[in-house]
N, C-alpha and C positions, 0 to 999 in steps of 0.2 A: 699478163695480169696475175697477181698473186691470188691464189685461191685459199679458202679456209677449210679446215677439217672440223667437223662438229661431232662431239661425243655426247650422247644423251644417256644419263644415268637415272635409275629409279631414286627418287628423293628419300625414300624410306630405307631401302635395302642397299643402295649404292650399286646395284647390279647394272651392268652395261646392257642397255636395251637396243641401242642403235649407234652405228658409226657412219657418218656421212662425209664423203671426201669430195673435193673439187666443188665446194659451195661458193657461189659468187659473193664477193664482199658486199654487194648491194642487196643481198637477199634479206628479206624481212622475216620476222618471227613467224608470220602467217605462212610464208613460203616454206620455212623449215618444218612447220607443223604438217604441211601437206606432204613433204618428203617423208616425214616420220610415219604418217598414216599408210604410206605404201608398204612399209615393212610390218606395221601393226594396225591392220584395218579395223580392229575392234575399238581403237582409240581415234575416232574421227576428230578433226581439229577443234570443234567446240568443247570436247571433253578434256582437252589438253591444257595443262598449266605448265609452262616452261619458265624456269627462273635460274638466276646465276648462283643462288645459294639455296640449299635444301629447305631452309626455313624463311627464305626471303620472299619478296613480293613477286607476283607474276609479271613477266615481261608483256608489254603491249604488242599486239599483232603488227602494228606499224613500225616498231623498233627495227632499226637496220643493224645487221650483224657487225659491220666494220665500225660502227659508232658505239658499240658496247665495250666495256673495259675487259676485253679478253684478248688472248694472243691469237696466232694463226691457227692454233688448235684450241677450239672453244669447248668448254665443258658446261652443258646445260642439265638441269635437274627437272625431272618430269613428275607431275602429280596428276592422278586421274580425278577429274572433277565429277565423275559420275554421269549417269544418263542425263541428257539435256533436252529442253523443250523450248520452243520459241517464245519470246516475250508476248508476241501478239496472241498466240494460242492461250497463254496463261491469262492475259487480261480479258480476252473475249469470254473465257470460261468463268472467271471469277465475277465478271460484271453481268453476264447473262443470267446467272443463277439467281441473284437477288431480285432481278426484274421479274422473273417467272414465279419465284417463291412468294413474293409479296402479293402478286395478283391472285394466287391461290387463296390466300386469306381474305383478300378484299372481296372476292366473289363468293366467299364462304362455301367452298366446295364441300361435298359430304365428308363426314368423319373428322371434321375439325371442331366445330362448335355444337354438334348435336343435330339430330335429324330435323327438328322443327326450324332450325335456322339455315338449312341448306339453300344456297343461292338467294338468300334474302339480302337486303341492302340497308345500310345504316341510315338513320334519319338525321345524323349530324353532318353539317356541311364540312366541318374540319376534317372528317374522315376522308371525304372525297378529295379535298384539297391535298391532304397528305399523300394520297395515292398518286395524284398528278405530279406532285413534287418528287416523290421517291422514284416514280417511273421515268420522269423526264431526266432526272439526275443520271440514272444508269443508261438510258438511251444516249445521252450526251457522252458518257464515258465510252460506250461502244463505238460511236461514230468518231470520237477523237482517236481511239486506238487504231481504227481503220484508215483515217484520212489526215490526222494531224500529227500525232506523235512520231518522232524520229528517234529510234533507240540506238544508243552508242554500243550496246552489246546485243547480239542477235538472239542469245539464248540464256536460260537460267537452269539451275538444277531441277530435274523432274519432280523431286520431292516437294518443291515449293508450291506446286499447283494444289497439292492436298492441304498444305498448311493455309494457303491463301483462301482456298474455297471454304474450308472449315470456318475461317474467320468471317468472311463476307456472307456466306450462305446461312451460317448459324445465327448471326446477329439479325439478318434480314427476317428470318423466321420468328425470332424472339420478339422483335419490335412489331412485326406485322400481326402477330397473334393478339397482342394487347390493344393496338390501335384499332383493329377491325373487330374486336370482340363485341358481341351484342350488349354487354354491360359497360362498355367504355363510356366514360364521362368526359365532356368537353373541358377545355382549359378554364381555370378559375375566373379569369377576367374576360371571358367570352370573346366576342368579335374583335374587340380592340387588341387583345393579345394575339389573336390569330393574324390580323392584318399587319401588325408590327413584325411578327415572326416571318410572315410571307414576304414582306419587303426585304428583310435581312437575307432571306434565302435567295430571292431572285437576284439581288445586287451581288451577292457573293458568287452565285453561279455564273453571272455575266463576267465578273472579275476573274474567276478561275479560267473560263474559256479564253478571255483576252490575254492572260498570261501565257497560256499554252500556245496560242497563235504567235505571240511575240517570241517565245522560245523556239518555235518551229522556224520562224523566219531568220533566226540567228544562226541556224545550222543548215547549210545547203544539203540537198538530198544526196545520200551516199557518202557524206563526209562525217568525220569525227572531230572536226574543228571545234574548239571551245573558245568562246568569247565572253566578255563581261556583258551581261544583259543590262540594258538601260531603258528608261521609260520612253514610250513612243507618243504620238499625238493622241492616242487613246487614253482618256483619263484613268481608266481602270489599271493601266500599267504604271501609273505614277507611284504606286506603292513600292516599286523598285528603288525609289529614293531612300527608303527606310529599312527594307528587309531584302535578304538574298533570295528567299523562296516565297514570294507572295502567292504563288499557286497553292501552297499549303495553308497560308493564312486564310485565303478565301475558302478553301475546302473546309477547314475547321469552322469558319464562320457560317457556312451553309448548314452544317450539322447542328450547330448551336441554334440557328434559326428554326430548324426542323424540330429540335428538342423543345424549344419554347412553344412552338405551334401545337405540338401534340401533347405536351406535358406528360411525357412517357419516360419512365426510369430507364428501360433498355436503350432508348435513343440517347439519353444522357450518358450512359455508360459507354455506348459505342463512340460517342463524340470524345469522351475522355481517353479511351484507348487509342483512338485515331490520332488525337492531339499528341499523345505521348510518343507514338511511333513516328509521326511526321516531324516532331521536334528533333528526334534522333537523326532522321534523314537530313533535315535542314541544317543542323549543326555540322554534319559531315560535309555537306556541299559548301557551307560557308567556309570551313577550314580549307577545303580544296581551292576555292576561289582565292583566299588570302595567300595560300602557298604558291599558286600558279601565277597570280597577277600582282605585281608590286604596286600598281596604281589603283588597286581595288578601293572603291569608295569607303572611307573609314567610318562613316555614320551608320552603315547598314548593320542590322542585327539579323540572326538567322531566320526568325519567324514572326516575332512580336516586336513592333517598333519600340525602341528605347529600353526594352526589358529583357528579351530572350532571343 
């Protein structure tokens, strides 16, 4: 059997970092990363990006050496992705924070609103509903992270946890401060506005969970297989007929409902920023689907039916 030789160079300096001989033709990039780690332990596999061109895209862990456009002496270029942290750890941290922070304001712990308001309770029903909605949302996210989501990548750069936590924790504190403030005033149209908004929020939360379950069932445990998501018997998944990422559609809808319920500017801004970011993600996923699947449903839009 013909073996390969693999030369690994630094993508920036072109310095030779490692030379591997007698590499099996069926060896995957993941296996080559493990061999590379033996000579450079500081660069564990999750930190490594191996590519065919210094400025090209990273090779996938499941790519097989003999199927790559290389000769029997393959030259790969290495980039250090930096310290990594698991997606699960990041999600648990960024979601647990808002849950805890919001409750600090809801219970009006000392040093937030002044001594006379310590541990007092709002007389407005909408404030208590808002706390239930906000808390249930993040409890749902935590449980989904632990028991539902299947991540195609095990890690992300460590710096992301600081960026993500600043976003989620900061907005949670900002909106909680005003919603639970002793001088907070209920929505303009009273109970009717709150009931409508609560209905929107609950429907969208159920829809979001339904989509996450459908996506989970699409990918077997431990697999990176990608398939076209289609509607199931669950009516909430029928939105797949019109958009590629209905989980984002429902997520945005939930926060719009929460903004209407509380009539709070920080919530509206959080919804806008979230919508902007999720639109970027949805467009990226939509392009990936179109590129990967020739039979991808042509009527689907990334996030908003018929528009966007």
